[in-house]
N, C-alpha and C positions, 0 to 999 in steps of 0.2 A: 158338481165337484167344487169344493170350497177353494177359494183363492188363498194363496200363501200371503202372509202379511206384506212382504215386499211388493207384491203385485197389486195391492189395494189402491195405491196412490199413483199408478202409472199415468192416468189421465191428467194428473196435475203436473207432470214433468215437462220440461222444455222440449221442443220439437227435436232437437239434435240428440237428446238422451233417449227419447222414444225411438228414434231411427236406429240408434245403436242397439237398443233392446230388441227391436224387430229383427235386425240383422243377426243377433245372437240366437234368437229363436229359430230362424231359418237354418243356421248352422247346426243347432241342436237336432232339428229334423233330418238334416243331411247325415249326421252321425248315427241317428237311429236307423236310417235307411241302410247305411253301411253295415251296421250290426245285422240287419235282416239279410243282407247279401251274403254275409259270412255264414249265417245259419243255413241259408238256402244253397250254400256251396256254389255261388256264382263264380265265373272265371276270374282268376287272379287279376288279369288286365283290367276288367271292369271295376273290381274293388279298388285297385290302385288308382284308377282314373278318378273315382269318387273321393278317395282319400286326398288326392292332389287338389281337387276342387274345394274340399272342406278346409284344407290347409291354407289355400289362397284366400278363402272367405275369412278365415281367422286372422290372417295377416291384414286384410282390409279393415277388419273390426279394430285391430290394434292401431292402425293408422288413424282411423276416425276418432278413436278415444283420445289418442295423443294430440291430434289436431284440435279437437274441441277444447282440450285442457290448455293447450298452448294459447289459443285465442282467448280463453278465459283469463289466463295469467297476464296476457298483454293488455286486455281491457281493464284489468284491475290495477294497472300501473307496475311496470317492470322495474321501477327504480328502487324498490325496497330490497333489502338483502334477502328477505323471506321469499319474495316472488322470483328473484334471480336464482335462488337455490331450488325452488320448485321447477323453474324452467330447465335447469341443469338435470334434475331428476327425470323430467319428462323426456328430454333428449336422450338420456342414458337408457331409459326404458324402451324408446323407439329403436335405438341401436341394438339393444338386447333382443328385441322381438323380431328383428330382421332375420330372414332365412340365412342359415349358414351355407356357405359353398361346400359342396360335397366333392370328394376326390374320386 
């Protein structure tokens, strides 16, 4: 099976980006498993349990991505207007990705 262009350079990526990609691949596998569960008519509770686990994994992926980008902005000098704006966008994205309270 031929690799997609984006996957050709994975080995050249920094460790933290490889870790995020591996996390996303595991989530992708979880979602495929949930699709199989639905096809196989598994009990609702089992499907919901797996959906909750996938949601939590996605949340952790969001946190890792934002954390890595925050560290990058800090390392690159937060005193510039551009980096301060970038930090504000990252913080906003983190807040937006947080699970919403349900009633």
